[in-house]
C-alpha positions as CSV (number, residue, x, y, z in Angstrom):
1,X,61.3,-13.6,40.5
2,X,57.7,-15.2,41.0
3,X,56.4,-17.5,38.5
4,X,53.9,-15.0,37.6
5,X,56.5,-12.4,37.0
6,X,58.7,-14.9,34.8
7,X,55.7,-15.5,32.8
8,X,55.2,-12.0,31.8
9,X,58.6,-10.8,31.3
10,X,60.1,-10.7,28.0
11,X,62.1,-13.4,26.9
12,X,65.6,-13.5,26.4
13,X,65.6,-15.6,23.7
14,X,62.8,-16.4,21.8
15,X,62.5,-19.2,18.4
16,X,59.5,-19.5,16.3
17,X,59.1,-22.3,13.8
18,X,62.5,-23.6,13.7
19,X,63.4,-26.3,11.1
20,X,67.2,-27.7,10.4
21,X,67.3,-29.6,7.7
22,X,70.7,-31.4,6.7
23,X,71.2,-32.7,3.4
24,X,73.8,-36.1,3.4
25,X,73.7,-37.0,-0.1
26,X,70.5,-37.7,-1.6
27,X,68.5,-38.0,1.9
28,X,67.4,-35.2,3.8
29,X,67.8,-35.7,7.8
30,X,65.6,-33.0,9.8
31,X,66.8,-33.0,12.8
32,X,64.5,-30.3,14.3
33,X,60.2,-29.4,12.6
34,X,58.5,-26.3,13.7
35,X,60.3,-26.0,17.4
36,X,59.1,-23.1,19.0
37,X,60.0,-21.7,22.5
38,X,60.2,-18.9,25.0
39,X,63.5,-18.5,27.4
40,X,62.9,-15.9,30.2
41,X,65.7,-14.6,32.8
42,X,66.2,-16.7,36.2
43,X,64.1,-19.7,34.3
44,X,65.7,-23.2,34.6
45,X,65.2,-25.6,31.7
46,X,66.1,-28.8,31.2
47,X,66.4,-30.3,27.2
48,X,65.8,-33.9,27.2
49,X,65.5,-36.2,24.5
50,X,66.8,-39.7,22.7
51,X,70.0,-39.4,20.8
52,X,69.2,-37.9,17.5
53,X,66.2,-35.8,18.8
54,X,68.2,-32.4,17.9
55,X,69.0,-31.0,21.4
56,X,72.3,-30.2,20.5
57,X,71.1,-28.9,17.1
58,X,68.6,-26.5,19.1
59,X,71.0,-25.2,21.2
60,X,73.9,-24.5,18.4
61,X,70.8,-22.6,16.7
62,X,70.0,-20.5,20.0
63,X,73.9,-19.8,20.6
64,X,74.3,-18.6,17.2
65,X,76.9,-21.5,16.2
66,X,74.5,-22.6,13.5
67,X,71.8,-21.2,11.7
68,X,68.2,-22.6,11.1
69,X,66.8,-23.6,7.4
70,X,63.8,-21.8,8.2
71,X,62.4,-19.6,11.5
72,X,63.4,-17.5,13.5
73,X,65.2,-16.8,16.9
74,X,65.6,-13.5,19.1
75,X,68.2,-13.1,21.3
76,X,70.0,-10.5,23.4
77,X,72.8,-8.5,22.1
78,X,76.3,-10.1,22.2
79,X,78.4,-9.5,25.6
80,X,80.7,-7.4,24.1
81,X,78.0,-4.8,23.2
82,X,76.0,-5.5,27.0
83,X,79.7,-4.7,28.8
84,X,80.1,-1.5,26.6
85,X,76.9,-0.1,27.4
86,X,77.5,-1.0,31.2
87,X,80.8,0.4,30.8
88,X,79.6,3.7,29.2
89,X,76.5,3.8,31.8
90,X,79.2,3.2,34.9
91,X,81.9,5.5,33.7
92,X,82.9,8.4,35.7
93,X,80.6,6.7,38.5
94,X,83.8,5.1,40.6
95,X,87.3,6.7,41.6
96,X,90.3,5.3,41.4
97,X,93.8,6.6,42.6
98,X,97.1,5.2,41.2
99,X,100.4,5.0,43.1
């Protein structure tokens, strides 16, 4: 896919103004503050930063393992839903024989 085509395609993941605050007793730890990004199919992304900068927190939110304190994430349907759609679209298109 060309760079221009990748830029014009719809994002696979879209994060808008993601914040994550952990409440540790009387202290609030701001792991993410207003993170926005688009990830497109076939893109290669490197996430760099020092320890404690929010890399794992962002990936956990994008992967659905954690919820943001505020903001929104748009992501693809779960793999099980995609495989059901694929199976429904291909059923009857191949034949198999049993012995």
